[in-house]
C-alpha positions in Angstrom: -64.5 2.1 122.3 -67.1 0.3 124.4 -67.0 -3.3 125.5 -70.2 -5.4 125.3 -71.5 -7.6 128.1 -68.9 -10.2 129.1 -71.2 -13.1 127.9 -69.9 -15.9 125.7 -71.6 -18.4 123.5 -69.5 -21.4 122.3 -70.2 -21.6 118.6 -68.1 -24.7 117.8 -66.0 -23.0 115.2 -68.6 -20.7 113.5 -66.6 -17.5 113.1 -68.6 -15.5 110.6 -69.1 -11.9 111.6 -72.9 -12.2 111.5 -72.7 -14.7 114.4 -71.4 -11.9 116.6 -74.5 -9.9 116.0 -76.6 -13.1 116.8 -74.6 -13.6 120.1 -75.2 -10.0 121.1 -78.9 -10.0 120.3 -79.6 -13.2 122.1 -78.4 -11.6 125.3 -80.2 -8.4 124.7 -83.4 -10.1 123.8 -83.9 -11.6 127.2 -82.0 -14.8 126.9 -79.7 -14.0 129.8 -79.8 -16.4 132.7 -80.5 -13.6 135.2 -83.8 -15.1 136.2 -82.1 -18.3 137.2 -79.1 -16.9 138.9 -79.0 -15.1 142.3 -76.2 -12.9 141.0 -76.5 -9.9 138.7 -77.1 -10.7 135.1 -74.7 -9.5 132.4 -77.3 -6.9 131.4 -77.2 -5.2 134.8 -73.4 -4.9 135.0 -73.4 -1.9 132.8 -71.1 -1.1 130.0 -67.4 -0.6 130.7 -65.7 2.4 129.3 -62.6 2.2 127.1 -60.2 2.9 129.9 -61.3 -0.2 131.8 -60.3 -2.5 129.1 -56.6 -3.4 128.6 -55.6 -5.7 125.8 -52.3 -7.6 126.0 -50.8 -10.8 124.5 -51.6 -13.0 127.6 -54.5 -15.4 127.7 -56.5 -14.9 130.9 -58.7 -12.6 132.7 -57.2 -12.4 136.2 -59.5 -11.3 139.0 -59.4 -10.5 142.7 -62.1 -11.0 145.4 -65.4 -9.2 145.1 -65.9 -5.6 146.3 -69.3 -4.0 146.2 -70.5 -4.5 142.7 -69.2 -7.4 140.6 -67.7 -5.8 137.5 -65.4 -7.7 135.2 -62.1 -6.0 134.3 -60.3 -7.7 131.5 -56.5 -7.3 132.1 -55.3 -9.9 129.7 -56.5 -11.1 126.4 -55.3 -13.9 124.1 -55.7 -13.6 120.4 -58.8 -15.7 120.2 -61.3 -14.6 117.6 -63.6 -12.1 119.2 -66.7 -14.0 118.1 -65.5 -17.2 119.9 -65.3 -15.4 123.2 -68.2 -13.1 122.7 -66.1 -9.9 122.9 -67.3 -6.9 121.0 -64.2 -4.9 120.1 -64.4 -1.9 117.8 -61.5 -0.3 116.2 -61.4 3.4 115.2 -61.2 4.1 111.5 -57.7 4.4 110.2 -58.4 5.8 106.8 -58.0 9.5 106.4 -59.5 11.8 103.8 -56.2 11.8 102.0 -56.3 8.0 101.2 -55.3 7.5 97.6 -57.5 5.8 95.0 -54.8 3.2 94.6 -55.1 2.3 98.2 -58.9 2.1 97.9 -58.6 -0.2 94.9 -56.1 -2.5 96.7 -58.4 -2.7 99.8 -61.4 -3.7 97.6 -59.3 -6.4 95.9 -58.1 -7.8 99.2 -61.6 -7.7 100.6 -63.0 -9.6 97.5 -60.2 -12.2 97.8 -60.9 -12.6 101.5 -64.6 -13.1 100.9 -63.9 -15.8 98.3 -61.5 -17.6 100.7 -64.1 -17.3 103.5 -66.8 -18.8 101.4 -64.5 -21.7 100.4 -63.6 -22.4 104.0 -67.3 -22.4 105.0 -68.2 -24.8 102.2 -65.3 -27.2 103.0 -66.1 -27.1 106.8 -69.7 -27.9 106.2 -68.7 -31.0 104.3 -66.1 -32.0 106.9 -66.9 -34.7 109.6 -66.1 -32.2 112.3 -69.4 -30.5 111.5 -71.1 -32.9 114.0 -68.9 -31.6 116.8 -69.8 -28.0 116.0 -73.4 -28.8 116.1 -73.1 -29.9 119.7 -70.8 -27.1 120.7 -73.2 -24.4 120.0 -75.5 -25.6 122.8 -73.1 -24.6 125.6 -73.3 -21.0 126.9 -71.0 -19.5 129.5 -71.5 -16.0 130.9 -68.2 -14.9 132.4 -69.6 -11.9 134.2 -71.5 -14.0 136.8 -69.9 -17.4 136.2 -73.1 -18.8 134.8 -73.1 -22.0 132.7 -76.0 -23.3 130.7 -76.3 -26.5 128.6 -79.0 -26.6 125.9 -79.9 -30.0 124.5 -80.5 -28.8 121.0 -84.1 -30.2 121.2 -86.4 -27.2 120.8 -84.1 -24.9 122.9 -84.6 -27.1 126.0 -82.1 -26.6 128.8 -80.6 -29.8 130.3 -78.4 -28.2 133.0 -77.9 -24.7 134.2 -76.3 -23.1 137.2 -73.7 -20.9 138.8 -70.0 -21.6 139.4 -68.6 -20.7 142.8 -71.7 -19.5 144.6 -72.2 -16.1 146.1 -68.6 -15.8 147.5 -66.9 -16.2 144.2 -68.5 -13.5 142.0 -66.4 -11.8 139.4 -64.6 -9.0 141.2 -63.7 -5.5 140.2 -60.8 -4.5 142.5 -57.2 -4.3 141.3 -55.7 -7.2 143.3 -55.6 -9.5 140.3 -52.6 -11.8 140.9 -51.7 -12.1 137.2 -48.8 -14.3 137.9 -51.0 -16.9 139.5 -53.2 -17.4 136.4 -51.0 -19.4 134.1 -53.3 -21.5 132.1 -54.2 -22.1 128.5 -57.9 -22.2 129.3 -60.1 -19.7 127.6 -61.2 -18.2 130.9 -59.1 -17.9 134.0 -59.9 -16.1 137.2 -57.8 -15.6 140.4 -58.7 -14.2 143.8 -56.5 -12.6 146.4 -56.7 -15.8 148.4 -54.8 -17.3 145.5 -57.7 -19.5 144.5 -57.7 -20.1 140.7 -60.7 -21.0 138.5 -60.3 -22.0 134.9 -63.1 -22.7 132.5 -62.3 -24.1 129.1 -64.2 -25.4 126.1 -62.9 -28.6 124.6 -64.2 -30.7 121.7 -64.2 -34.5 122.4 -65.4 -37.0 119.9 -69.0 -36.0 118.9 -69.6 -33.6 121.8 -68.6 -30.3 123.3 -67.4 -30.1 126.9 -66.7 -27.4 129.5 -63.8 -28.3 131.7 -64.0 -26.6 135.1 -61.1 -26.6 137.5 -60.7 -25.0 141.0 -57.1 -25.0 142.2 -55.2 -23.9 145.3 -58.4 -23.5 147.3 -57.4 -22.4 150.8 -59.7 -20.5 153.2 -62.9 -19.9 151.2 -64.5 -22.9 149.5 -66.7 -22.5 146.4 -70.0 -24.3 145.8 -71.0 -25.0 142.2 -74.7 -25.7 141.9 -76.6 -26.9 138.8 -80.2 -27.5 138.2 -80.7 -30.8 136.4 -83.6 -29.5 134.4 -84.6 -32.1 131.8 -84.9 -35.8 131.4 -83.6 -38.7 133.4 -80.1 -38.7 134.9 -78.3 -42.0 135.4 -75.3 -43.3 137.2 -75.8 -43.5 141.0 -76.1 -47.2 141.3 -76.8 -47.4 145.1 -79.8 -48.4 147.1 -81.3 -50.2 144.1 -81.6 -46.8 142.4 -80.1 -46.3 138.9 -81.9 -43.0 138.1 -80.3 -40.1 140.0 -83.6 -38.1 139.9 -85.0 -40.7 142.3 -82.0 -41.0 144.5 -81.6 -38.0 147.0 -78.3 -37.6 148.6 -77.9 -35.3 151.7 -74.7 -33.2 151.8 -71.8 -35.3 153.0 -68.1 -35.9 152.3 -67.3 -38.1 149.4 -64.0 -39.4 148.2 -63.7 -41.2 144.8 -63.3 -44.8 145.7 -65.1 -44.4 149.1 -68.2 -46.5 149.6 -71.0 -44.1 150.5 -74.3 -44.6 148.6 -73.0 -45.4 145.1 -72.9 -49.1 145.3 -69.6 -50.8 144.6 -68.2 -48.6 141.8 -66.9 -45.2 142.7 -66.6 -43.1 139.6 -68.9 -40.0 139.9 -70.3 -40.0 136.5 -73.9 -38.8 135.6 -75.4 -39.2 132.1 -78.7 -37.7 131.1 -81.3 -39.0 128.6 -80.8 -35.8 126.6 -77.1 -36.5 126.0 -75.5 -34.4 128.8 -72.8 -35.8 131.1 -71.2 -34.7 134.3 -67.9 -36.3 135.4 -65.6 -35.6 138.3 -62.0 -35.8 137.1 -60.0 -35.1 140.3 -59.4 -37.5 143.1 -59.6 -35.0 145.9 -62.5 -35.3 148.3 -65.6 -33.3 147.7 -69.0 -32.4 149.3 -72.1 -33.4 147.4 -75.8 -33.0 147.7 -78.4 -34.1 145.1 -82.2 -33.7 145.2 -82.0 -32.7 148.8 -85.3 -30.9 148.2 -87.7 -31.1 145.3 -85.7 -28.9 142.9 -83.5 -31.6 141.4 -80.3 -29.7 142.1 -76.8 -31.0 142.1 -74.3 -29.0 144.3 -70.7 -29.9 144.6 -67.8 -28.3 146.5 -64.2 -29.2 147.5 -63.3 -30.0 151.1 -60.1 -29.3 153.0 -57.4 -31.9 152.8 -54.4 -32.1 155.0 -53.0 -29.6 157.5 -52.3 -27.0 154.8 -56.0 -27.1 153.7 -55.1 -27.0 150.0 -57.4 -28.9 147.7 -58.8 -28.9 144.2 -61.9 -29.8 142.3 -62.0 -30.7 138.6 -64.9 -31.8 136.5 -66.2 -31.9 133.0 -69.7 -31.2 131.6 -70.4 -32.4 128.1 -73.2 -32.3 125.6 -73.6 -34.5 122.6 -76.4 -35.2 120.1 -77.6 -38.4 121.8 -77.1 -40.3 125.1 -75.1 -43.0 123.3 -72.7 -40.6 121.5 -72.1 -38.6 124.7 -71.4 -41.7 126.7 -68.9 -42.9 124.0 -67.1 -39.6 124.1 -67.1 -39.4 127.9 -65.6 -42.9 128.0 -62.6 -41.7 126.0 -61.4 -39.4 128.7 -57.8 -40.1 129.5 -58.2 -42.3 132.6 -61.2 -44.1 131.2 -59.5 -45.2 128.0 -59.0 -48.9 127.2 -55.5 -49.9 126.2 -56.9 -53.1 124.6 -55.8 -55.3 127.5 -59.2 -55.4 129.3 -60.3 -58.7 127.8 -61.1 -61.1 130.6 -60.4 -64.8 130.1 -64.0 -65.9 130.5 -63.3 -69.6 130.0 -63.2 -70.6 133.7 -66.5 -68.7 134.3 -68.5 -70.4 131.6 -68.7 -73.1 134.2 -70.2 -72.4 137.6 -68.0 -71.4 140.5 -69.0 -72.6 144.0 -68.7 -70.9 147.4 -67.7 -73.2 150.3 -70.5 -72.9 152.9 -68.5 -72.5 156.1 -65.1 -73.1 157.8 -66.3 -76.5 159.1 -66.8 -77.8 155.6 -63.2 -77.1 154.6 -61.7 -78.3 157.9 -63.4 -81.7 157.3 -61.6 -83.4 154.4 -64.4 -85.9 154.0 -67.0 -83.1 153.4 -64.8 -81.4 150.8 -64.1 -84.6 148.8 -67.8 -85.6 149.1 -68.8 -82.2 147.7 -66.4 -82.6 144.7 -67.7 -86.1 144.0 -71.3 -85.0 144.0 -70.4 -82.3 141.5 -69.0 -84.9 139.1 -71.9 -87.3 139.7 -74.5 -84.7 138.8 -72.7 -83.7 135.6 -71.0 -80.5 136.8 -67.3 -79.7 136.2 -65.6 -78.8 139.4 -64.7 -75.4 138.0 -63.8 -72.9 140.7 -64.4 -73.2 144.4 -64.3 -70.0 146.5 -62.8 -70.5 149.9 -65.4 -68.1 151.4 -64.3 -68.0 155.0 -61.5 -67.0 157.2 -58.6 -69.1 155.9 -55.8 -67.2 157.8 -55.2 -67.2 161.5 -55.4 -63.4 161.5 -56.6 -61.1 158.7 -53.5 -60.1 156.6 -51.2 -63.0 157.5 -51.2 -64.1 153.9 -50.5 -67.6 155.1 -52.9 -70.6 155.4 -54.0 -71.5 158.9 -52.2 -74.6 160.1 -55.5 -76.4 160.9 -56.4 -76.8 157.3 -53.1 -78.2 156.0 -54.5 -81.7 155.7 -57.4 -80.4 153.5 -55.0 -78.4 151.4 -52.9 -81.5 150.7 -56.0 -83.4 149.7 -57.1 -80.6 147.3 -53.9 -81.0 145.3 -55.1 -84.3 144.0 -58.3 -82.9 142.4 -58.8 -80.9 139.2 -60.7 -78.1 141.0 -59.3 -74.6 140.9 -59.8 -72.1 143.8 -60.8 -68.5 144.3 -59.0 -67.1 147.3 -60.3 -63.9 148.9 -57.7 -61.5 150.2 -58.0 -58.6 152.6 -56.6 -55.1 151.9 -56.4 -54.6 155.6 -53.9 -56.2 158.0 -55.2 -56.9 161.5 -53.1 -55.5 164.3 -53.0 -59.0 165.7 -51.1 -60.3 162.7 -47.4 -60.6 162.6 -47.6 -58.9 159.3 -48.8 -55.8 161.1 -45.5 -55.2 163.0 -43.5 -55.9 159.8 -45.7 -53.4 157.9 -45.3 -50.7 160.5 -41.5 -51.1 160.5 -41.3 -51.0 156.7 -43.9 -48.3 156.2 -46.3 -50.5 154.1 -49.5 -48.8 155.3 -51.3 -45.5 154.6 -51.0 -42.8 157.2 -53.2 -40.2 158.8 -52.8 -37.0 156.8 -53.1 -34.7 159.8 -50.8 -36.5 162.3 -48.4 -38.3 159.9 -49.0 -41.5 161.9 -50.5 -44.9 161.1 -54.2 -44.7 160.5 -56.3 -47.6 161.8 -59.5 -48.9 160.2 -62.5 -50.7 161.6 -62.9 -53.5 159.0 -65.6 -56.0 159.7 -64.8 -57.4 163.2 -61.1 -56.4 163.2 -59.0 -53.3 163.7 -56.1 -52.9 161.2 -54.1 -50.9 158.8 -54.7 -50.5 155.0 -51.8 -51.6 152.8 -50.5 -48.9 150.6 -50.4 -50.8 147.3 -49.6 -47.6 145.4 -46.0 -48.0 146.7 -43.6 -50.3 144.8 -42.1 -51.7 148.0 -45.5 -52.8 149.3 -46.5 -54.3 145.9 -43.3 -56.4 145.7 -43.7 -57.8 149.2 -47.4 -58.7 148.7 -46.8 -60.1 145.3 -44.3 -62.6 146.7 -46.7 -63.6 149.4 -49.5 -64.2 146.9 -47.1 -66.3 144.8 -46.3 -68.5 147.8 -50.1 -69.1 148.3 -50.5 -70.0 144.7 -47.8 -72.6 145.0 -49.8 -74.4 147.8 -53.1 -74.9 145.9 -54.3 -74.4 142.4 -55.5 -70.8 142.5 -57.3 -69.5 139.4 -58.3 -66.1 140.9 -57.7 -63.8 143.8 -60.7 -61.9 145.0 -59.9 -58.5 146.6 -62.3 -57.7 149.4 -63.8 -54.3 149.6 -61.1 -51.6 150.0 -61.8 -49.0 152.7 -60.5 -45.5 152.1 -60.8 -42.2 154.0 -60.6 -38.6 153.2 -58.0 -38.2 155.9 -55.3 -40.6 154.6 -52.1 -40.1 152.8 -49.6 -42.4 151.1 -47.1 -44.3 153.3 -44.2 -42.1 152.3 -46.1 -38.9 153.3 -47.2 -38.1 149.8 -50.8 -37.5 148.5 -53.1 -40.5 148.9 -54.2 -42.0 145.5 -57.4 -44.1 145.6 -56.8 -45.3 142.0 -53.1 -46.1 143.0 -54.4 -48.5 145.7 -56.7 -50.4 143.3 -54.2 -50.5 140.4 -51.5 -51.6 142.8 -53.5 -54.7 143.8 -54.5 -55.4 140.2 -50.9 -55.1 138.9 -49.7 -57.5 141.6 -52.3 -60.1 140.8 -51.9 -59.6 137.1 -48.2 -60.3 137.3 -49.0 -63.8 138.6 -51.2 -64.6 135.6 -54.3 -64.8 137.8 -57.8 -63.4 137.3 -58.7 -60.5 139.6 -62.2 -60.4 141.1 -63.0 -57.2 142.9 -65.8 -56.4 145.4 -65.3 -52.7 144.6 -63.3 -50.8 142.0 -62.0 -47.4 140.9 -60.4 -46.2 137.6 -59.3 -49.6 136.4 -61.2 -49.7 133.1 -58.1 -50.8 131.2 -57.5 -53.8 133.3 -58.9 -57.4 133.0 -61.1 -57.5 136.1 -64.3 -59.2 137.1 -66.5 -57.2 139.4 -68.7 -59.0 141.9 -72.3 -58.0 142.0 -74.4 -59.4 144.9 -78.1 -59.8 145.6 -79.1 -59.8 149.2 -82.5 -60.9 150.7 -84.8 -58.9 152.8 -88.5 -58.2 153.4 -90.4 -55.7 151.3 -93.2 -53.4 152.4 -95.7 -56.3 151.8 -93.7 -58.6 154.1 -92.5 -60.7 151.1 -89.0 -62.1 151.1 -87.3 -60.5 148.1 -83.9 -60.5 146.4 -82.4 -57.0 146.1 -82.4 -55.6 142.5 -78.8 -55.7 141.4 -79.3 -53.9 138.0 -78.9 -50.3 139.1 -75.4 -51.4 140.2 -75.0 -53.5 137.0 -75.9 -50.5 134.8 -73.7 -48.2 136.8 -70.7 -50.5 136.4 -71.5 -50.8 132.7 -71.4 -47.1 131.9 -68.4 -46.6 134.2 -66.5 -49.0 132.0 -66.7 -52.5 133.7 -68.4 -55.0 131.4 -67.4 -58.3 133.0 -69.6 -59.1 136.0 -69.8 -62.0 138.5 -73.3 -62.6 140.1 -73.5 -63.8 143.7 -76.3 -64.3 146.2 -76.5 -64.2 150.0 -76.8 -67.5 151.7 -78.9 -66.0 154.5 -82.6 -66.8 154.1 -82.1 -68.2 150.6 -85.1 -70.4 149.8 -85.5 -72.7 146.8 -87.7 -70.4 144.8 -85.6 -67.3 145.5 -82.5 -69.3 144.4 -84.3 -70.2 141.1 -85.3 -66.5 140.7 -81.7 -65.5 141.1 -80.6 -68.2 138.6 -83.1 -66.9 136.0 -81.4 -63.5 135.7 -77.8 -64.5 136.7 -77.7 -67.0 133.8 -76.9 -64.0 131.5 -73.9 -62.7 133.6 -70.3 -63.3 132.6 -70.1 -65.7 135.6 -72.0 -66.7 138.7 -71.0 -68.2 142.0 -73.4 -70.7 143.6 -73.5 -71.4 147.3 -72.4 -75.0 147.8 -75.5 -75.6 150.0 -77.8 -75.1 147.0 -76.5 -78.3 145.5 -78.4 -80.2 148.2 -81.7 -78.3 147.9 -84.9 -80.1 147.0 -88.1 -78.9 145.3 -86.8 -79.0 141.8 -83.7 -76.9 142.4 -81.1 -79.4 141.1 -82.9 -80.0 137.8 -83.1 -76.2 137.3 -79.4 -75.8 138.0 -78.7 -78.4 135.3 -81.1 -76.5 132.9 -79.2 -73.2 133.5 -75.9 -75.0 132.9 -77.1 -76.3 129.5 -78.6 -72.8 128.6 -75.3 -71.1 129.4 -73.3 -73.7 127.4 -75.5 -73.6 124.4 -76.6 -70.0 124.3 -75.2 -67.4 126.7 -71.5 -68.3 126.5 -71.6 -68.3 122.7 -73.1 -64.8 122.6 -70.6 -63.4 125.2 -67.8 -64.8 123.1 -69.2 -63.2 119.9 -69.6 -59.9 121.8 -66.1 -59.9 123.3 -64.2 -58.3 120.4 -66.5 -55.2 120.8 -66.7 -55.2 124.6 -64.9 -52.1 126.0 -65.2 -49.5 128.7 -67.9 -47.8 126.5 -69.7 -51.0 125.5 -71.1 -53.2 128.3 -72.6 -56.7 128.0 -75.7 -56.2 130.2 -77.5 -53.1 129.1 -80.3 -50.7 130.2 -83.2 -50.7 127.7 -82.4 -47.3 126.4 -79.0 -48.5 125.1 -80.6 -49.7 121.8 -84.1 -48.3 122.1 -83.7 -44.7 123.1 -86.2 -43.5 120.5 -88.8 -45.0 122.8 -89.0 -42.5 125.6 -90.8 -44.9 128.0 -87.7 -47.0 128.4 -85.7 -44.4 130.3 -87.7 -44.8 133.5 -87.3 -48.6 133.7 -84.7 -50.0 136.2 -85.7 -53.6 136.6 -85.4 -54.9 133.1 -82.3 -55.4 131.0 -80.9 -56.3 127.6 -78.4 -59.0 126.8 -77.1 -58.2 123.4 -79.4 -56.0 121.3 -82.2 -58.5 120.8 -82.6 -60.3 124.2 -84.8 -58.6 126.9 -85.1 -60.0 130.4 -87.6 -59.0 133.0 -86.7 -60.6 136.4 -88.9 -61.5 139.3 -87.4 -60.8 142.7 -89.9 -61.8 145.3 -90.9 -65.2 146.8 -94.5 -66.2 145.9 -94.7 -63.8 143.0 -95.5 -65.4 139.7 -96.5 -62.5 137.5 -95.2 -59.0 136.7 -95.7 -56.1 134.3 -93.2 -56.1 131.4 -92.6 -53.2 129.0 -91.6 -54.2 125.4 -89.9 -51.3 123.5 -91.0 -50.1 120.1 -89.2 -51.9 117.4 -89.6 -52.6 113.6 -90.6 -56.1 114.3 -92.0 -58.3 117.1 -91.0 -59.6 120.4 -91.1 -63.4 120.8 -91.3 -64.8 124.3 -89.1 -67.7 125.0 -89.7 -70.6 125.6 -93.4 -70.3 124.6 -92.7 -68.7 121.2 -95.7 -66.4 121.6 -95.3 -63.0 119.8 -96.0 -59.5 121.1 -95.9 -56.1 119.5 -93.6 -53.5 121.0 -94.3 -50.0 122.4 -96.7 -51.5 125.0 -96.9 -52.9 128.5 -97.9 -56.5 129.1 -99.7 -56.6 132.4 -99.6 -59.5 134.8 -97.4 -61.6 132.6 -96.9 -65.1 134.0 -93.2 -65.8 134.9 -93.0 -69.3 136.2 -90.3 -71.1 138.1 -89.8 -73.8 135.6 -88.1 -71.9 132.7 -85.6 -69.2 131.9 -87.8 -66.5 130.5 -86.7 -63.8 128.0 -88.0 -62.0 124.9 -86.2 -62.0 121.6 -86.6 -59.3 119.0 -87.4 -60.8 115.7 -87.7 -59.4 112.1 -85.9 -56.2 113.1 -85.0 -54.2 110.0 
């Protein structure tokens, strides 16, 4: 008996015997990834002899560290169909020359019956809905001999992603130190090394896509590097530095921790999605090293990093392929920690009105200024809505008590119908009396290496991070927030940016959980019946949260003063499962025309916070604010309310153009236009003094009508130097779409 190459093609349930021949011939006819991999291809490993193959009832192939030539030795084998795993197992003939005619007749009858049943199963399966899943699954290829993974898109045999798992140090070994007892997994492939590192690779069907789940566990002294070439199409999901397309966003190798603000904007899932329907998602919360597009080869490399004094860590991620970018995203959104429980419907009523940000501490300390501001709002036809106390309202950060100097103002505010947004800090200053109390009661995260309190530089203070994953900490902070809400009418608490570190652990000495910190804050605020606004977020897709998205102001290469483009962050938040967004703008260097440009696109957000200073601007600003208010009341809010039943972690409100028009390939490269609902397209202007821009209108079965002029345009074309004035809210509406 001879074993074939240890190559496996996932066939999505196709188990006919002729598929085995197809699988073998595809490898033998030059389809091996040898040319792409630095390791030896399955063809060059040679054919194992019968004595090197042991078949037992277990489920894994357990392996030790490499010797000279990487040769796979199968020591355990679960009863998967040989075609599924790509194994070629022959059985010696059992019939002898003395077989009776009766036995031959019985065998023929059984064979005929089996063939009839097989044909029936194939026919039924071809009519079953699951056929779509199988169609996707057949595009995933895994070669166990050299740990090589390839994802084909299904579009003319084009490869979307391909690469090697583990790097050169983690080739499939041939020695006898296999550590069978360490490889206890139900995954289809499992490998162990003598350093006790375990790798499992499993094929899983999810919704309308097939996935390869890859897991490194118990990594100690040697750290693997998994590198993949992102071969085709656009890859989305980075969200930082005004870049939404990962192909255009090089990242040098550095430490990353889910939830840690590096270059990914203010959402910290690591989730990439390609225009050809491939997704890459990191499941584990352990820190990792990442580099992307460091050179010109569009390569993604990821590896775990040591955590804690014992240096044990893990890395888990999933690579999936579906028949379209939309279907793959929907399937990826249904992963366990990304599922919506149905409770993530934000009460948008308060944010249909404007919220206002108090300009500075002097305004709030002066009762006359505060009351004057509220009266001006009413006089100009604005409801008071929400006022954000956007300044240092505590004596020291983390006091969770109002400064005594503003008590007169607070008493005055009780007599008005305004509600307030109160920013709260996740870090407690070492100057605060809360700091000593927190140290004594172990309310803070610790340094993983020294088991002592870890201090953070947070803005202009030094302090400790509250461990809101601990029940004791949550209960104490919840009581303090409740006391604050009893003093003034607080509608929302806004959690400032949460700092985390790869070297922290939970307050009780356990493993640090980034998602536990975020969810602890959200649960505490939620229990008070308040809306949570977050400056950053991680794995809270099932919660009712508003995420703040800001636009800053800086000079571009032409020395123009420009708003930063927020839509890479908006789109990243959308595909990561956060549909409700609050638009803000920096007060620094904010001119009247830049403020109007900001209003033109922010009018379509769930909510927007206006700096109070802008109420006093001249040059047509106040009339335009009134126009935006009427536009939101009569148009935007109605659409958001109609969309809300369908809004979910897989269905955002503000969308990239490809969301509804992916058949038009030109839309994938556009980062500065967006959709509101399926039929409304907005192309913002970001720079002062700019009155025109190029706008792309996707191909549709109908026309695009510019509002407010009513002029019609055909799709599938660029409109060059289109005039975008400061006097109107400009958008295009798809009409007569069939």
